[in-house]
C-alpha positions as CSV (number, residue, x, y, z in Angstrom):
1,M,0.0,0.0,0.1
2,E,1.4,3.4,-1.2
3,D,2.3,5.5,1.9
4,G,-0.6,7.9,3.4
5,M,-3.3,6.2,1.3
6,D,-6.3,5.1,3.1
7,P,-7.7,1.4,2.1
8,P,-10.7,2.7,0.5
9,V,-8.6,4.8,-2.0
10,Y,-6.1,1.7,-2.1
11,W,-8.8,-0.6,-2.8
12,R,-10.3,2.1,-6.0
13,K,-6.8,2.1,-7.5
14,F,-6.6,-2.0,-7.2
15,E,-9.9,-2.2,-8.4
16,A,-9.2,0.0,-11.1
17,D,-6.2,-1.7,-12.7
18,C,-8.1,-5.0,-12.6
19,H,-11.1,-3.3,-14.6
20,R,-8.6,-1.9,-17.2
21,T,-7.7,-5.7,-18.2
22,N,-9.4,-6.8,-21.3
23,D,-9.8,-10.1,-19.1
24,L,-13.0,-11.1,-18.6
25,G,-12.2,-13.7,-15.9
26,D,-10.2,-11.0,-14.1
27,R,-12.6,-8.6,-13.8
28,K,-14.9,-10.9,-12.6
29,W,-12.3,-12.0,-10.0
30,A,-12.0,-8.4,-9.1
31,N,-16.0,-8.0,-8.6
32,E,-15.5,-11.2,-6.0
33,F,-12.7,-9.8,-4.3
34,R,-14.3,-6.1,-3.8
35,S,-17.5,-8.3,-2.4
36,K,-15.3,-9.7,0.1
37,F,-14.8,-6.2,1.4
38,I,-18.7,-4.9,1.3
39,R,-20.7,-5.2,4.2
40,H,-24.2,-4.4,5.3
41,G,-25.1,-3.8,1.9
42,S,-23.6,-0.6,1.0
43,E,-20.5,0.0,-1.0
44,R,-19.8,3.1,0.6
45,N,-19.6,1.8,3.9
46,A,-17.8,-0.9,3.2
47,L,-15.0,0.9,1.5
48,G,-14.8,2.9,4.8
49,R,-14.2,0.2,6.7
50,K,-11.5,-2.8,6.7
51,P,-12.2,-5.8,4.6
52,H,-12.9,-9.3,5.9
53,F,-11.4,-12.2,4.0
54,R,-9.3,-15.3,5.3
55,A,-5.7,-15.3,5.0
56,D,-4.8,-17.5,2.1
57,D,-8.1,-17.8,1.0
58,P,-8.6,-18.2,-2.9
59,P,-11.3,-16.2,-4.2
60,K,-14.7,-18.5,-4.5
61,R,-16.9,-17.9,-7.9
62,K,-19.5,-16.6,-6.4
63,S,-21.6,-13.3,-7.6
64,S,-21.1,-10.3,-6.4
65,N,-24.4,-9.3,-6.0
66,K,-25.2,-11.6,-3.7
67,S,-25.6,-10.6,-0.2
68,I,-23.2,-10.7,2.8
69,K,-25.3,-9.6,5.7
70,G,-25.3,-11.2,9.0
71,K,-21.8,-12.6,8.4
72,T,-19.3,-12.4,11.4
73,P,-15.7,-10.6,10.9
74,T,-12.9,-13.3,10.2
75,V,-10.2,-13.7,11.7
76,V,-6.7,-13.6,9.7
77,D,-3.4,-13.9,11.2
78,G,-5.1,-14.3,14.8
79,L,-6.4,-10.5,14.4
80,S,-10.2,-9.5,13.0
81,T,-10.4,-7.9,9.8
82,D,-12.0,-5.1,11.6
83,E,-8.1,-4.5,13.6
84,M,-6.2,-5.0,10.8
85,S,-3.7,-2.2,9.6
86,K,-2.9,-0.5,6.5
87,E,0.5,-2.8,6.5
88,Q,-1.4,-5.9,6.9
89,L,-4.1,-5.3,4.4
90,E,-1.5,-4.4,1.8
91,E,0.0,-7.5,2.6
92,H,-3.2,-9.3,2.1
93,I,-4.0,-7.3,-1.2
94,V,-0.9,-8.6,-2.3
95,R,-1.6,-11.9,-1.8
96,L,-4.0,-11.4,-3.8
97,R,-2.3,-10.0,-6.6
98,E,-0.2,-13.1,-6.5
99,E,-3.4,-15.7,-6.6
100,L,-4.9,-13.2,-9.1
101,D,-1.5,-14.1,-11.2
102,R,-1.3,-17.5,-10.8
103,E,-5.0,-17.9,-11.5
104,R,-4.4,-16.4,-14.6
105,E,-1.5,-18.6,-15.5
106,E,-3.6,-21.5,-14.8
107,R,-6.1,-20.1,-16.7
108,N,-3.8,-19.8,-20.0
109,Y,-2.6,-23.2,-19.3
110,F,-6.2,-24.6,-19.3
111,Q,-7.1,-22.4,-22.1
112,L,-3.8,-23.9,-24.0
113,E,-5.0,-27.7,-22.9
114,R,-8.0,-26.8,-24.3
115,D,-7.2,-26.0,-27.4
116,K,-5.2,-28.5,-27.7
117,I,-8.0,-31.0,-26.9
118,H,-10.0,-29.1,-29.3
119,T,-7.1,-29.3,-32.0
120,F,-6.9,-32.8,-31.4
121,W,-10.8,-33.5,-31.6
122,E,-10.9,-31.9,-34.8
123,I,-8.1,-33.6,-36.1
124,T,-9.4,-37.2,-35.0
125,K,-13.2,-35.8,-36.0
126,R,-11.7,-35.0,-39.9
127,Q,-9.4,-38.6,-39.9
128,L,-12.3,-40.1,-38.9
129,E,-14.8,-38.6,-41.6
130,E,-11.7,-39.4,-43.9
131,K,-11.9,-42.9,-43.0
132,K,-15.7,-43.1,-43.2
133,C,-15.4,-41.6,-46.8
134,E,-12.8,-44.3,-47.5
135,L,-15.2,-47.3,-46.1
136,R,-17.9,-45.6,-47.8
137,N,-15.7,-46.2,-51.2
138,R,-14.3,-49.6,-50.4
139,E,-17.8,-50.3,-49.8
140,H,-19.3,-49.0,-53.1
141,E,-16.1,-50.9,-55.1
142,R,-17.5,-53.7,-53.4
143,E,-20.6,-53.7,-54.3
144,E,-19.7,-52.9,-57.7
145,G,-17.3,-56.0,-57.9
146,E,-20.3,-58.3,-56.2
147,E,-22.5,-56.7,-59.0
148,R,-20.0,-57.5,-61.8
149,H,-19.2,-60.8,-60.7
150,Q,-22.9,-61.9,-60.3
151,V,-23.3,-60.9,-63.7
152,E,-20.1,-62.8,-65.0
153,I,-21.8,-65.6,-63.3
154,K,-25.0,-64.9,-65.2
155,V,-23.2,-65.2,-68.8
156,Y,-21.3,-68.1,-68.0
157,K,-24.6,-69.8,-66.7
158,Q,-26.1,-68.9,-70.4
159,K,-23.2,-70.0,-72.1
160,V,-23.2,-73.6,-70.5
161,K,-27.1,-73.8,-71.2
162,H,-26.6,-73.0,-74.3
163,L,-23.5,-75.2,-74.8
164,L,-25.6,-77.9,-73.4
165,Y,-28.3,-77.4,-75.7
166,E,-26.2,-77.6,-78.8
167,Q,-24.9,-80.9,-77.0
168,Q,-28.2,-82.3,-76.5
169,N,-29.1,-81.4,-80.4
170,M,-26.2,-82.8,-81.5
171,I,-26.3,-86.3,-79.5
172,S,-30.2,-86.4,-80.8
173,E,-29.0,-85.8,-84.5
174,L,-26.3,-88.6,-84.2
175,K,-28.8,-90.8,-82.7
176,A,-31.2,-90.2,-85.3
177,E,-28.7,-90.4,-88.1
178,G,-27.7,-93.6,-86.3
179,V,-30.8,-95.0,-86.5
180,V,-31.4,-94.1,-90.0
181,S,-27.9,-95.9,-90.9
182,T,-28.8,-98.7,-89.1
183,K,-32.0,-99.1,-90.9
184,L,-30.4,-98.5,-94.4
185,L,-27.6,-101.6,-93.4
186,Q,-30.5,-103.9,-92.4
187,K,-32.3,-103.2,-95.6
188,E,-29.4,-103.5,-97.9
189,H,-28.0,-106.5,-96.0
190,A,-31.1,-108.1,-96.7
191,D,-31.7,-107.1,-100.1
192,L,-28.7,-108.9,-100.9
193,E,-29.2,-111.8,-98.9
194,N,-32.4,-112.2,-100.7
195,Q,-30.1,-111.8,-103.9
196,L,-28.1,-114.2,-103.0
197,R,-30.9,-116.9,-102.4
198,K,-32.4,-116.4,-105.6
199,D,-28.8,-116.5,-107.2
200,M,-28.1,-120.0,-105.6
201,C,-31.5,-120.9,-106.3
202,C,-30.8,-120.5,-110.4
203,L,-27.6,-122.3,-109.8
204,K,-29.4,-125.0,-108.3
205,V,-31.7,-125.1,-111.3
206,D,-29.1,-125.1,-114.1
207,V,-26.7,-127.6,-112.2
208,K,-30.0,-130.2,-112.3
209,E,-30.8,-129.2,-116.0
210,Q,-27.0,-129.9,-116.7
211,E,-27.0,-133.4,-114.6
212,L,-30.4,-134.1,-116.7
213,S,-28.6,-133.5,-119.6
214,S,-25.6,-135.4,-119.2
215,E,-27.7,-138.2,-118.0
216,N,-29.5,-138.1,-121.6
217,V,-26.1,-137.7,-123.5
218,I,-24.6,-141.0,-121.6
219,R,-28.2,-142.7,-122.3
220,S,-27.9,-142.0,-126.0
221,L,-24.6,-143.0,-126.4
222,H,-25.5,-146.4,-124.5
223,L,-28.2,-146.7,-127.0
224,V,-26.0,-146.3,-129.9
């Protein structure tokens, strides 16, 4: 605390320093710090008296609009806050400033961690979308391959069916030709056999006639 500066004046200077920052968290903390000095529902009365807060007590995240009436003065280093001197008040304000700096560093750290997590999440999300897209493409390619395979199988079946049909026709034609050929051969054989029989009959007749003629010749010779 600057020499000759009353606690309310020093507090106003500290509050102005905090409100000059663009950090919303610091302003909120300053309001919370200010609420520790307000008593009996009036800032003017509160700033005319000594603040009430517990030593090394970190600022609680509560709204400054909440009433703190009815609270009993807290004890800091064995002294009531009503009995604190300017030097003690300055020491605690310095502590609060240090606490503010620590909280700012922690907040910045957690913001960086949050940004890292968010970045990691975005990267993971993008990779997931890429994998999903790749999976969809592969699934589409698999479906197209399956369709081509089914078409090829259908074509092969049609070819096999056509070949079987041609083979059956060929077998039927060969059977028919075999039957006709067999009948023709049988007819030719029968005709040949009949012709041979006729020829044999004719030969037998000729032989008989020759025998009779020979006998007649011999008989006539005997008579002479």
